[in-house]
C-alpha positions as CSV (number, residue, x, y, z in Angstrom):
1,X,8.1,-25.8,45.0
2,X,10.1,-23.6,47.4
3,X,7.9,-24.8,50.3
4,X,8.5,-28.4,49.5
5,X,12.3,-27.8,49.3
6,X,12.2,-26.2,52.7
7,X,10.2,-28.9,54.3
8,X,12.8,-31.6,53.3
9,X,14.1,-33.7,56.1
10,X,17.1,-35.1,54.2
11,X,19.7,-37.7,55.1
12,X,23.4,-37.9,54.7
13,X,25.2,-40.2,52.2
14,X,28.9,-40.0,51.6
15,X,28.9,-36.6,53.4
16,X,26.4,-35.1,51.0
17,X,22.7,-34.3,51.6
18,X,20.4,-35.8,49.0
19,X,16.8,-36.4,48.3
20,X,15.1,-38.4,45.6
21,X,13.0,-37.2,42.8
22,X,10.8,-39.5,40.7
23,X,11.7,-39.2,37.1
24,X,9.5,-41.5,35.0
25,X,9.8,-44.9,36.7
26,X,13.3,-44.2,38.2
27,X,14.5,-42.1,41.1
28,X,17.3,-39.5,40.7
29,X,19.4,-38.2,43.6
30,X,19.4,-34.4,43.9
31,X,22.0,-32.6,46.1
32,X,19.7,-30.3,48.0
33,X,22.5,-28.5,49.9
34,X,23.4,-26.7,46.7
35,X,19.8,-25.9,46.0
36,X,19.3,-24.6,49.6
37,X,22.4,-22.5,49.2
38,X,21.2,-21.0,45.9
39,X,17.9,-20.1,47.4
40,X,19.5,-18.4,50.4
41,X,22.0,-16.5,48.2
42,X,19.0,-15.1,46.3
43,X,17.8,-13.5,49.4
44,X,15.4,-16.1,50.9
45,X,15.8,-16.1,54.7
46,X,14.3,-18.5,57.2
47,X,15.4,-20.1,60.5
48,X,14.8,-23.6,59.1
49,X,16.8,-22.9,55.9
50,X,19.8,-21.6,57.9
51,X,19.7,-24.5,60.3
52,X,19.7,-27.0,57.4
53,X,22.5,-25.2,55.7
54,X,24.6,-25.0,58.8
55,X,24.0,-28.6,59.7
56,X,24.7,-29.9,56.2
57,X,28.0,-28.1,55.9
58,X,29.0,-29.0,59.4
59,X,28.3,-32.7,58.6
60,X,30.4,-32.3,55.4
61,X,33.2,-30.7,57.6
62,X,33.0,-27.5,55.5
63,X,33.5,-25.3,58.6
64,X,33.8,-22.1,56.6
65,X,30.3,-22.5,55.1
66,X,28.9,-24.0,58.3
67,X,30.0,-20.9,60.3
68,X,28.6,-18.6,57.6
69,X,25.1,-20.2,57.8
70,X,25.1,-20.6,61.5
71,X,26.0,-16.9,61.7
72,X,23.0,-16.1,59.6
73,X,20.9,-18.2,61.9
74,X,22.2,-16.4,65.0
75,X,21.7,-13.0,63.4
76,X,18.0,-13.9,62.6
77,X,16.9,-15.2,66.0
78,X,18.0,-15.6,69.6
79,X,15.8,-18.7,69.9
80,X,18.5,-21.1,68.7
81,X,18.8,-24.8,69.7
82,X,21.6,-25.7,72.1
83,X,23.3,-28.0,69.6
84,X,23.6,-25.1,67.2
85,X,25.5,-23.0,69.7
86,X,28.0,-25.9,70.0
87,X,28.3,-26.6,66.3
88,X,28.6,-22.9,65.5
89,X,31.4,-22.5,68.1
90,X,33.2,-25.6,66.8
91,X,33.0,-24.2,63.2
92,X,34.4,-20.9,64.3
93,X,37.2,-22.5,66.2
94,X,38.0,-24.6,63.1
95,X,38.4,-21.6,60.9
96,X,40.4,-19.6,63.5
97,X,37.8,-17.2,64.8
98,X,38.6,-18.0,68.4
99,X,37.2,-14.8,70.0
100,X,33.9,-15.1,68.2
101,X,33.7,-18.8,69.2
102,X,34.4,-17.9,72.8
103,X,31.5,-15.4,72.7
104,X,29.2,-18.1,71.4
105,X,30.3,-20.4,74.2
106,X,29.7,-17.6,76.8
107,X,26.2,-17.1,75.4
108,X,25.5,-20.8,75.6
109,X,26.7,-21.0,79.2
110,X,24.5,-18.0,80.2
111,X,21.5,-19.8,78.5
112,X,22.2,-23.1,80.2
113,X,22.6,-21.3,83.6
114,X,19.2,-19.6,83.1
115,X,17.4,-22.9,82.3
116,X,19.0,-24.8,85.2
117,X,17.7,-22.3,87.8
């Protein structure tokens, strides 16, 4: 069950992340963001999980939680997608963590300079 939750590719509807689950002959919407967050808070760690949580909360404009989960992602790996540097920095700026955001932007600039050479 956990593996199927983590392989979810989700979509956004009304700023919430949902999936459908077949219940009898009907489908029920399940907010997977809350499920992912519960799984992470119980100690499960994965790059995929932290990306999904950061992205979901960023999309919902919950910058405090987006910054939290992007922070977990950056703590886990240095192999982070360029877009996540940008979204993490924007989340940090939004919650007033300017110095930390500037550090993330500096890391992104160094990374981009390495790949362009």
